[in-house]
VOBA-1610 file (N, C-alpha, C; in pm, whole numbers, padded with zeros to 5 digits, always signed):
BEGIN
Met+00178+00970+00347Met+00156+01005+00206Met+00252+00926+00118Thr+00199+00862+00015Thr+00282+00785-00075Thr+00370+00876-00159Val+00496+00839-00176Val+00588+00912-00262Val+00596+00838-00395Phe+00574+00911-00504Phe+00569+00848-00636Phe+00702+00864-00707Asp+00755+00756-00755Asp+00879+00756-00832Asp+00856+00681-00961Pro+00834+00752-01074Pro+00796+00685-01198Pro+00894+00580-01246Leu+01019+00586-01205Leu+01118+00490-01253Leu+01146+00379-01153Lys+01093+00396-01032Lys+01131+00308-00922Lys+01107+00160-00954Leu+00983+00125-00991Leu+00950-00015-01012Leu+00945-00053-01160Arg+00917+00041-01248Arg+00917+00008-01390Arg+01054-00039-01438Asp+01158+00005-01371Asp+01292-00039-01408Asp+01331-00171-01341Gln+01251-00215-01243Gln+01285-00337-01170Gln+01194-00455-01205Leu+01074-00427-01248Leu+00977-00530-01280Leu+00945-00525-01429Ser+00926-00641-01490Ser+00895-00644-01632Ser+00750-00603-01657Pro+00717-00560-01779Pro+00577-00527-01809Pro+00483-00644-01782Gly+00530-00765-01812Gly+00446-00882-01787Gly+00418-00901-01639Gln+00517-00878-01555Gln+00495-00890-01411Gln+00396-00784-01363Leu+00410-00661-01412Leu+00316-00556-01374Leu+00174-00591-01417Ala+00160-00646-01537Ala+00028-00684-01586Ala-00032-00795-01501Gln+00047-00895-01469Gln-00002-01005-01385Gln-00048-00953-01249Met+00033-00871-01185Met-00003-00821-01053Met-00126-00732-01059Ala-00137-00651-01163Ala-00255-00566-01177Ala-00382-00650-01189Cys-00375-00757-01268Cys-00491-00847-01281Cys-00528-00909-01147Ile-00429-00954-01073Ile-00456-01021-00945Ile-00517-00923-00845Leu-00463-00803-00837Leu-00519-00704-00745Leu-00661-00666-00784Glu-00684-00648-00914Glu-00817-00607-00961Glu-00924-00710-00924Val-00897-00838-00951Val-00999-00939-00926Val-01008-00976-00778Ser-00908-00945-00700Ser-00909-00977-00557Ser-00991-00878-00475Ala-01013-00759-00528Ala-01092-00657-00457Ala-01240-00686-00474Arg-01315-00673-00367Arg-01458-00706-00369Arg-01540-00590-00428Lys-01527-00572-00558Lys-01595-00466-00628Lys-01739-00507-00659Pro-01837-00421-00638Pro-01975-00459-00664Pro-01998-00495-00811Gly-02067-00606-00832Gly-02104-00648-00966Gly-02000-00727-01040Asn-01880-00741-00987Asn-01771-00812-01055Asn-01742-00946-00987Val-01670-01033-01057Val-01616-01155-00997Val-01506-01117-00898His-01504-01183-00784His-01396-01169-00686His-01392-01297-00604Pro-01304-01311-00504Pro-01291-01440-00435Pro-01419-01494-00375Gly-01514-01408-00341Gly-01637-01455-00279Gly-01756-01464-00372Arg-01743-01417-00497Arg-01855-01415-00590Arg-01811-01458-00729Ser-01891-01539-00793Ser-01861-01582-00929Ser-01981-01556-01019Phe-01961-01570-01148Phe-02069-01566-01245Phe-02103-01710-01284Arg-02211-01726-01357Arg-02251-01860-01399Arg-02142-01927-01481Asp-02071-01850-01564Asp-01972-01908-01655Asp-01829-01865-01625Thr-01809-01792-01515Thr-01675-01740-01486Thr-01651-01739-01335His-01537-01792-01293His-01501-01800-01152His-01374-01717-01128Phe-01354-01681-01002Phe-01233-01612-00961Phe-01107-01682-01013Ile-01108-01815-01007Ile-00992-01892-01053Ile-00963-01866-01201Asp-01067-01845-01280Asp-01047-01818-01423Asp-00965-01691-01444Phe-00988-01593-01360Phe-00912-01468-01373Phe-00767-01487-01329Leu-00745-01571-01229Leu-00607-01601-01188Leu-00534-01678-01298Leu-00601-01775-01357Leu-00539-01850-01466Leu-00507-01756-01583Ser-00598-01667-01614Ser-00575-01572-01723Ser-00454-01484-01693Ala-00447-01436-01570Ala-00334-01351-01532Ala-00201-01425-01544Ser-00204-01555-01519Ser-00080-01631-01514Ser-00015-01649-01651Val-00090-01628-01761Val-00035-01663-01893Val-00008-01544-01984Ile-00041-01421-01942Ile-00026-01309-02035Ile+00111-01242-02028Ala+00190-01273-01926Ala+00318-01204-01909Ala+00413-01219-02028Pro+00431-01339-02085Pro+00526-01350-02197Pro+00491-01257-02313Ala+00364-01246-02348Ala+00326-01156-02456Ala+00356-01011-02419Met+00322-00971-02297Met+00345-00833-02256Met+00494-00800-02250Asp+00574-00897-02214Asp+00718-00874-02206Asp+00782-00855-02343Gln+00712-00896-02448Gln+00764-00878-02584Gln+00696-00762-02657Ala+00616-00685-02586Ala+00538-00580-02652Ala+00626-00475-02719Arg+00740-00446-02658Arg+00827-00341-02714Arg+00887-00383-02847Ser+00904-00511-02868Ser+00963-00557-02994Ser+00859-00610-03092Asn+00750-00664-03042Asn+00652-00729-03129Asn+00543-00637-03182Gly+00523-00523-03116Gly+00415-00434-03159Gly+00283-00471-03094Leu+00186-00379-03103Leu+00061-00396-03030Leu-00023-00510-03083Gly-00038-00518-03215Gly-00127-00619-03270Gly-00086-00760-03232Arg+00039-00792-03253Arg+00087-00927-03221Arg+00080-00953-03071Thr+00114-00853-02990Thr+00109-00869-02844Thr-00032-00902-02798Ile-00128-00828-02847Ile-00267-00848-02805Ile-00319-00983-02852Leu-00290-01020-02975Leu-00335-01149-03027Leu-00272-01264-02950Glu-00143-01257-02922Glu-00077-01365-02849Glu-00129-01375-02706Ala-00157-01262-02643Ala-00210-01266-02506Ala-00350-01326-02503Val-00433-01292-02600Val-00567-01350-02607Val-00558-01500-02632Arg-00472-01542-02723Arg-00460-01685-02751Arg-00405-01762-02632Ala-00312-01702-02558Ala-00261-01767-02437Ala-00374-01783-02334Thr-00458-01680-02323Thr-00569-01685-02229Thr-00668-01795-02265Arg-00701-01806-02394Arg-00801-01904-02436Arg-00751-02047-02423Lys-00621-02064-02401Lys-00569-02199-02375Lys-00601-02245-02234Val-00632-02151-02144Val-00652-02189-02003Val-00793-02160-01952Val-00871-02076-02021Val-01009-02050-01980Val-01099-02055-02104Ala-01226-02086-02080Ala-01319-02106-02191Ala-01405-01984-02220Thr-01382-01874-02149Thr-01464-01756-02168Thr-01375-01632-02169Asn-01432-01520-02209Asn-01355-01395-02211Asn-01342-01339-02071Thr-01222-01339-02018Thr-01196-01284-01886Thr-01118-01153-01889Asn-01043-01127-01998Asn-00944-01020-01987Asn-00916-00943-02116Leu-01004-00950-02215Leu-00976-00882-02341Leu-00952-00732-02320Gly-01040-00667-02245Gly-01023-00524-02222Gly-00893-00492-02151Met-00856-00575-02054Met-00730-00554-01984Met-00612-00568-02078Ile-00615-00672-02162Ile-00507-00692-02258Ile-00494-00572-02351Leu-00606-00524-02402Leu-00604-00408-02491Leu-00543-00286-02424Leu-00569-00271-02294Leu-00515-00155-02222Leu-00372-00176-02175Phe-00336-00298-02139Phe-00201-00325-02093Phe-00098-00311-02205Ala-00132-00357-02325Ala-00032-00368-02432Ala+00039-00236-02463Pro-00034-00124-02483Pro+00038+00002-02507Pro+00124+00045-02388Leu+00077+00021-02266Leu+00157+00053-02148Leu+00284-00032-02145Ala+00269-00160-02177Ala+00384-00251-02175Ala+00486-00218-02282Ala+00442-00154-02391Ala+00531-00125-02503Ala+00617-00001-02482Val+00588+00079-02382Val+00665+00201-02358Val+00805+00165-02310Pro+00909+00218-02372Pro+01046+00183-02332Pro+01077+00224-02189Pro+01164+00152-02120Pro+01203+00189-01984Pro+01266+00327-01981Gly+01238+00400-01876Gly+01294+00534-01861Gly+01214+00642-01929Gln+01115+00605-02010Gln+01034+00704-02079Gln+00906+00730-02000Asp+00861+00856-02001Asp+00736+00891-01935Asp+00625+00802-01988Leu+00551+00739-01897Leu+00455+00638-01938Leu+00340+00698-02020Arg+00287+00808-01975Arg+00174+00866-02047Arg+00214+00917-02184Gly+00322+00991-02189Gly+00370+01039-02319Gly+00412+00925-02409Gly+00470+00821-02350Gly+00512+00706-02429Gly+00395+00633-02490Val+00284+00621-02415Val+00165+00556-02469Val+00113+00630-02592Val+00110+00762-02584Val+00063+00841-02698Val+00150+00816-02821Gln+00282+00809-02800Gln+00372+00781-02911Gln+00350+00641-02968Ile+00335+00544-02882Ile+00312+00406-02926Ile+00184+00399-03009Leu+00079+00458-02961Leu-00049+00452-03031Leu-00043+00526-03164Gly+00036+00632-03170Gly+00048+00708-03293Gly+00125+00636-03402Ser+00191+00527-03367Ser+00271+00454-03466Ser+00209+00322-03508Thr+00082+00299-03475Thr+00019+00172-03509Thr-00007+00161-03659Thr-00025+00039-03705Thr-00040+00010-03848Thr-00172-00060-03876Val-00203-00075-04005Val-00320-00154-04045Val-00302-00299-04002Asn-00181-00349-04007Asn-00158-00487-03963Asn-00185-00503-03815Asp-00150-00403-03735Asp-00188-00405-03593Asp-00339-00419-03580Ala-00412-00340-03658Ala-00558-00345-03652Ala-00610-00483-03691Arg-00552-00541-03796Arg-00596-00674-03838Arg-00578-00777-03726Gln-00462-00772-03662Gln-00435-00869-03556Gln-00525-00846-03434Val-00553-00721-03403Val-00642-00691-03291Val-00785-00733-03323Tyr-00830-00709-03445Tyr-00963-00756-03485Tyr-00972-00909-03470Gln-00867-00979-03511Gln-00867-01124-03497Gln-00870-01163-03349Ala-00795-01092-03265Ala-00795-01119-03122Ala-00934-01100-03062Ile-01002-00995-03102Ile-01136-00969-03050Ile-01233-01079-03094Arg-01222-01121-03219Arg-01309-01229-03266Arg-01283-01357-03188Glu-01157-01386-03158Glu-01125-01508-03085Glu-01164-01500-02938Ala-01158-01381-02880Ala-01197-01364-02739Ala-01348-01374-02722Gln-01424-01339-02825Gln-01570-01348-02823Gln-01633-01270-02709Pro-01606-01139-02700Pro-01670-01060-02596Pro-01818-01042-02623Gly-01894-01014-02518Gly-02038-00999-02533Gly-02078-00859-02575Gly-02191-00849-02643Gly-02254-00720-02669Gly-02188-00633-02772Leu-02110-00690-02865Leu-02040-00606-02961Leu-02133-00540-03063Gly-02228-00614-03114Gly-02316-00557-03216Gly-02241-00533-03346Glu-02296-00444-03429Glu-02236-00411-03557Glu-02202-00263-03563Ala-02097-00230-03639Ala-02057-00091-03657Ala-02071-00054-03804Ser-02106+00072-03831Ser-02122+00116-03970Ser-01989+00129-04042Glu-01881+00153-03965Glu-01748+00165-04024Glu-01652+00072-03952Gln-01567+00005-04027Gln-01461-00081-03972Gln-01517-00182-03871Asp-01625-00248-03910Asp-01689-00346-03822Asp-01592-00460-03790Ile-01602-00512-03669Ile-01507-00612-03622Ile-01516-00742-03700Ala-01630-00767-03763Ala-01646-00890-03840Ala-01575-00886-03975Lys-01528-00767-04014Lys-01463-00749-04143Lys-01315-00718-04123Glu-01239-00715-04230Glu-01099-00679-04222Glu-01084-00527-04222Pro-01005-00472-04130Pro-00991-00326-04124Pro-00907-00272-04240Thr-00933-00147-04272Thr-00855-00080-04377Thr-00785+00044-04322Val-00789+00064-04190Val-00723+00176-04126Val-00631+00123-04017Asn-00542+00207-03966Asn-00452+00161-03860Asn-00528+00143-03729Leu-00465+00083-03631Leu-00532+00049-03506Leu-00583+00172-03434Leu-00505+00278-03430Leu-00549+00399-03361Leu-00675+00455-03425Glu-00679+00461-03556Glu-00796+00513-03624Glu-00918+00423-03601Ala-00897+00292-03601Ala-01008+00201-03574Ala-01063+00223-03434Met-00975+00244-03338Met-01020+00269-03201Met-01091+00404-03190Arg-01045+00503-03262Arg-01113+00633-03262Arg-01257+00619-03311Leu-01277+00535-03410Leu-01412+00515-03463Leu-01503+00447-03361Ala-01444+00369-03270Ala-01523+00297-03169Ala-01529+00370-03036Ala-01460+00484-03023Ala-01444+00549-02893Ala-01575+00595-02831Asn-01672+00629-02913Asn-01798+00678-02858Asn-01886+00568-02801Arg-01851+00443-02825Arg-01931+00332-02773Arg-01850+00235-02686Asp-01723+00263-02665Asp-01641+00172-02587Asp-01532+00251-02514Leu-01531+00241-02380Leu-01435+00319-02301Leu-01292+00268-02317Val-01274+00141-02350Val-01139+00092-02376Val-01086+00156-02504Ala-01166+00154-02610Ala-01126+00220-02734Ala-01102+00369-02711Ala-01181+00430-02624Ala-01165+00573-02596Ala-01028+00604-02538Gln-00970+00510-02463Gln-00837+00534-02406Gln-00733+00547-02516Tyr-00746+00469-02621Tyr-00656+00481-02736Tyr-00672+00619-02799Ala-00795+00666-02807Ala-00824+00793-02875Ala-00784+00914-02793Asn-00794+00904-02659Asn-00771+01022-02576Asn-00644+01016-02491Gly-00554+00923-02523Gly-00429+00915-02449Gly-00445+00867-02306Tyr-00541+00775-02284Tyr-00562+00714-02151Tyr-00607+00819-02048Ala-00693+00909-02091Ala-00738+01016-02002Ala-00809+00963-01879Glu-00898+00864-01897Glu-00970+00812-01780Glu-00877+00738-01685Val-00774+00676-01737Val-00680+00604-01652Val-00596+00702-01569Phe-00538+00802-01636Phe-00445+00892-01568Phe-00515+01007-01494Asp-00625+01054-01546Asp-00688+01174-01489Asp-00806+01145-01398Leu-00863+01027-01406Leu-00980+00991-01326Leu-00950+00878-01228Ala-00904+00765-01281Ala-00884+00648-01195Ala-00764+00664-01102Leu-00650+00706-01155Leu-00528+00711-01074Leu-00539+00812-00959Pro-00590+00934-00980Pro-00608+01023-00865Pro-00703+00966-00760Ala-00807+00896-00803Ala-00900+00837-00707Ala-00833+00727-00626Leu-00752+00644-00692Leu-00680+00539-00620Leu-00585+00601-00518Arg-00513+00703-00558Arg-00419+00768-00466Arg-00493+00831-00348Ala-00608+00892-00375Ala-00686+00952-00266Ala-00733+00844-00170Gly-00779+00731-00223Gly-00825+00623-00138Gly-00714+00564-00054Met-00594+00557-00109Met-00484+00496-00037Met-00432+00582+00077Asn-00476+00707+00085Asn-00433+00792+00196Asn-00482+00741+00330Asp-00602+00679+00332Asp-00655+00637+00462Asp-00735+00508+00458Leu-00724+00432+00348Leu-00799+00307+00337Leu-00704+00192+00310Pro-00742+00068+00350Pro-00666-00050+00304Pro-00669-00055+00151Leu-00573-00125+00093Leu-00560-00125-00051Leu-00687-00174-00121Glu-00749-00281-00069Glu-00872-00330-00132Glu-00977-00220-00136Ser-00999-00152-00025Ser-01100-00047-00021Ser-01064+00069-00114Ala-00935+00099-00126Ala-00891+00204-00217Ala-00922+00166-00362Ile-00904+00037-00396Ile-00935-00009-00531Ile-01086+00001-00556Val-01166-00038-00459Val-01312-00028-00474Val-01354+00119-00484Phe-01292+00205-00405Phe-01321+00349-00414Phe-01290+00401-00554Cys-01177+00362-00608Cys-01138+00400-00744Cys-01243+00353-00844Tyr-01285+00229-00832Tyr-01385+00169-00921Tyr-01517+00246-00915Leu-01563+00275-00794Leu-01688+00349-00778Leu-01677+00490-00836His-01562+00552-00815His-01541+00688-00865His-01543+00690-01018Val-01477+00594-01079Val-01478+00588-01226Val-01619+00562-01277Leu-01688+00465-01217Leu-01822+00430-01262Leu-01920+00546-01240Ala-01903+00620-01132Ala-01991+00734-01106Ala-01973+00845-01209Asn-01854+00853-01266Asn-01823+00963-01357Asn-01823+00925-01505Arg-01823+00795-01535Arg-01825+00750-01673Arg-01919+00630-01684Gln-02015+00636-01774Gln-02106+00524-01791Gln-02031+00403-01846Asp-02057+00288-01788Asp-01988+00166-01829Asp-02040+00123-01966Thr-01950+00112-02062Thr-01994+00085-02199Thr-02029-00062-02222Leu-01984-00153-02136Leu-02031-00291-02148Leu-02179-00298-02108Ile-02214-00231-02000Ile-02356-00226-01962Ile-02438-00159-02073Ala-02386-00050-02127Ala-02459+00021-02232Ala-02482-00068-02354Arg-02382-00146-02393Arg-02397-00231-02511Arg-02495-00346-02486Lys-02492-00400-02364Lys-02574-00517-02335Lys-02715-00482-02288Gln-02726-00372-02213Gln-02854-00337-02150Gln-02912-00203-02193Gly-02831-00123-02262Gly-02880+00006-02307Gly-02826+00121-02224Lys-02833+00240-02280Lys-02775+00358-02216Lys-02850+00399-02090Val-02980+00372-02085Val-03057+00408-01964Val-03005+00329-01845Glu-02982+00199-01864Glu-02929+00117-01754Glu-02787+00158-01718Ala-02706+00193-01817Ala-02569+00238-01788Ala-02571+00366-01706Ala-02661+00457-01741Ala-02672+00581-01665Ala-02719+00555-01522Glu-02809+00459-01506Glu-02858+00424-01373Glu-02746+00362-01289Ala-02661+00281-01351Ala-02548+00224-01278Ala-02455+00334-01228Ser-02429+00433-01312Ser-02345+00545-01269Ser-02411+00625-01156Arg-02541+00645-01167Arg-02612+00719-01062Arg-02603+00645-00929Arg-02620+00514-00933Arg-02615+00436-00809Arg-02474+00431-00751Ala-02372+00426-00837Ala-02234+00430-00787Ala-02207+00561-00716Ala-02254+00670-00775Ala-02237+00801-00711Ala-02310+00807-00578Lys-02427+00744-00572Lys-02505+00743-00448Lys-02432+00670-00337Val-02364+00561-00371Val-02286+00488-00270Val-02180+00579-00210Leu-02108+00651-00295Leu-02005+00742-00245Leu-02066+00856-00165Glu-02177+00910-00213Glu-02244+01020-00142Glu-02297+00974-00006Ser-02325+00844+00005Ser-02378+00789+00131Ser-02270+00766+00235Gly-02143+00788+00196Gly-02035+00782+00293Gly-01958+00652+00298Trp-01974+00565+00194Trp-01893+00443+00194Trp-01746+00478+00188Pro-01659+00408+00266Pro-01687+00294+00353Pro-01702+00331+00500Asn-01705+00460+00530Asn-01697+00503+00670Asn-01831+00525+00736Ala-01941+00510+00663Ala-02073+00527+00721Ala-02157+00402+00696Ser-02238+00364+00793Ser-02320+00244+00777Ser-02416+00258+00659Glu-02464+00381+00635Glu-02555+00402+00521Glu-02484+00371+00389Gly-02356+00408+00382Gly-02280+00380+00260Gly-02259+00231+00240Cys-02234+00157+00347Cys-02214+00013+00335Cys-02343-00056+00295Thr-02455-00008+00348Thr-02585-00062+00306Thr-02610-00032+00159Ala-02575+00090+00117Ala-02593+00128-00023Ala-02506+00043-00115Leu-02383+00012-00072Leu-02295-00071-00154Leu-02353-00211-00172Ala-02407-00267-00064Ala-02466-00401-00072Ala-02586-00401-00167Gly-02669-00298-00158Gly-02783-00289-00248Gly-02740-00271-00393Phe-02636-00193-00414Phe-02583-00172-00548Phe-02529-00303-00605Asp-02460-00378-00523Asp-02406-00507-00567Asp-02519-00600-00609Asp-02624-00606-00529Asp-02737-00692-00563Asp-02801-00649-00695Trp-02817-00520-00715Trp-02880-00469-00838Trp-02795-00503-00960Leu-02664-00487-00949Leu-02576-00519-01062Leu-02580-00667-01095Arg-02593-00752-00994Arg-02586-00896-01015Arg-02721-00958-01055Ala-02828-00882-01046Ala-02960-00934-01079Ala-02967-00972-01226Glu-03061-01060-01260Glu-03086-01100-01399Glu-02961-01161-01464Gly-02894-01246-01389Gly-02778-01315-01445Gly-02658-01227-01468His-02635-01132-01377His-02519-01043-01387His-02521-00959-01514Ala-02640-00926-01559Ala-02652-00854-01687Ala-02592-00714-01681Arg-02577-00659-01561Arg-02525-00523-01547Arg-02380-00522-01499Asn-02305-00623-01531Asn-02165-00629-01491Asn-02087-00509-01548Pro-02029-00423-01463Pro-01950-00309-01513Pro-01809-00353-01554Gly-01801-00437-01655Gly-01674-00496-01693Gly-01575-00398-01750Thr-01623-00297-01823Thr-01530-00198-01879Thr-01468-00114-01768Thr-01546-00081-01666Thr-01491-00008-01552Thr-01381-00088-01485Ala-01402-00218-01470Ala-01299-00304-01411Ala-01173-00304-01496Asp-01187-00302-01628Asp-01070-00297-01715Asp-00991-00169-01694Leu-01059-00056-01680Leu-00991+00071-01656Leu-00919+00068-01522Val-00981+00007-01422Val-00916-00004-01291Val-00790-00090-01302Ala-00796-00199-01378Ala-00678-00283-01396Ala-00564-00205-01460Ala-00595-00124-01562Ala-00492-00042-01625Ala-00435+00059-01527Cys-00521+00117-01444Cys-00475+00209-01340Cys-00380+00138-01243Leu-00412+00014-01208Leu-00326-00061-01116Leu-00191-00092-01179Phe-00188-00120-01309Phe-00061-00138-01380Phe+00025-00013-01362Val-00033+00104-01385Val+00041+00230-01370Val+00083+00250-01225Ala-00008+00223-01133Ala+00018+00248-00991Ala+00127+00157-00936Leu+00133+00034-00984Leu+00241-00056-00943Leu+00375-00009-00998Gly+00371+00045-01119Gly+00495+00087-01183Gly+00551+00216-01130Asp+00465+00307-01080Asp+00517+00438-01036Asp+00531+00448-00885Gly+00504+00340-00812Gly+00521+00342-00668Gly+00399+00386-00591Thr+00289+00418-00660Thr+00165+00450-00588Thr+00128+00335-00496Ile+00139+00213-00549Ile+00124+00092-00467Ile+00264+00043-00435Pro+00309+00061-00312Pro+00449+00029-00281Pro+00475-00121-00280Leu+00590-00157-00330Leu+00641-00293-00325Leu+00785-00289-00275Pro+00829-00385-00193Pro+00752-00495-00138Pro+00631-00448-00057Arg+00528-00532-00052Arg+00406-00497+00020Arg+00437-00471+00167Pro+00392-00356+00219Pro+00410-00331+00362Pro+00325-00426+00445Met+00357-00436+00572Met+00284-00525+00661Met+00156-00458+00707Asp+00063-00439+00614Asp-00068-00387+00649Asp-00173-00469+00576Pro-00298-00463+00619Pro-00399-00550+00559Pro-00432-00509+00416Phe-00459-00609+00333Phe-00512-00580+00200Phe-00662-00561+00207Arg-00727-00652+00275Arg-00873-00650+00277Arg-00926-00545+00373Gly-01034-00479+00329Gly-01103-00387+00417Gly-01188-00462+00518Pro-01240-00392+00618Pro-01324-00458+00719Pro-01442-00530+00655Pro-01479-00648+00704Pro-01589-00724+00644Pro-01720-00647+00635Asp-01748-00561+00736Asp-01877-00492+00734Asp-01882-00379+00632His-01771-00353+00561His-01772-00253+00454His-01824-00310+00323Phe-01840-00442+00316Phe-01868-00508+00190Phe-01988-00601+00204Pro-02053-00633+00090Pro-02158-00736+00096Pro-02099-00869+00139Ser-02184-00954+00194Ser-02137-01087+00238Ser-02085-01164+00117Asp-01974-01235+00136Asp-01919-01319+00030Asp-02011-01440+00010Arg-02054-01458-00115Arg-02140-01572-00144Arg-02140-01596-00293Asp-02139-01722-00333Asp-02148-01756-00476Asp-02292-01749-00522
//
């Protein structure tokens, strides 16, 4: 059983290092429907996520002094210097408040305090970051639309978007899905699974319980609900310990990737990355890495193929 020490690694590793490692672990796990070492998208490769991870640390390391808006904008601009597509906007949005919490302070309570102190200027800089990242499926909003200049602080802007975006919802609800849904699932998975399988278990658990808002924006709520239903079915089928579950995972992966990866659960992956940031910092994921395998057995996953 893992022993959790909230100060153990947060006092030894910088926020930027935690963010980089969380990105690397997230994209290295063979999660259905996402980019990983064996699968790419037409416009995005595994290497793009590694390059993105490599450049965000300086911005995250200055989050405590620079504030959320500047941190997010600088991290997005650093990313766009090395990749031509949006690889990590949601992760950056979720990492920045975590990175801004002072050392020695409770991470969850600290995030709430950080978010409660945001300004209109933070919102302006984040809106600019979102426009520069060019994420897909944004559409238009009746209030505080991203194409216009905001007139409310960042927290209020995120509250207005919370019903259509799970990343924004974390700002509004104090990271409830990260701390109350994803982190317990990761810890449960790590009791008897390799780390990769525990990350995939966490991902499936989150997706089964929360509709992915990237899918909803791009494909509609019916498709988002179907993705959640299928994720739940994979878990109910006994993945990774039953052959039926492994077959179900492969079928789910194929369904998500059909039609040009139109059903990519990208928001779910962002929540998992934020969970990994927390888990690395509190000792859920022990460092230095123990001498055990990262990857789960090959027959637990779909065949690696581009």
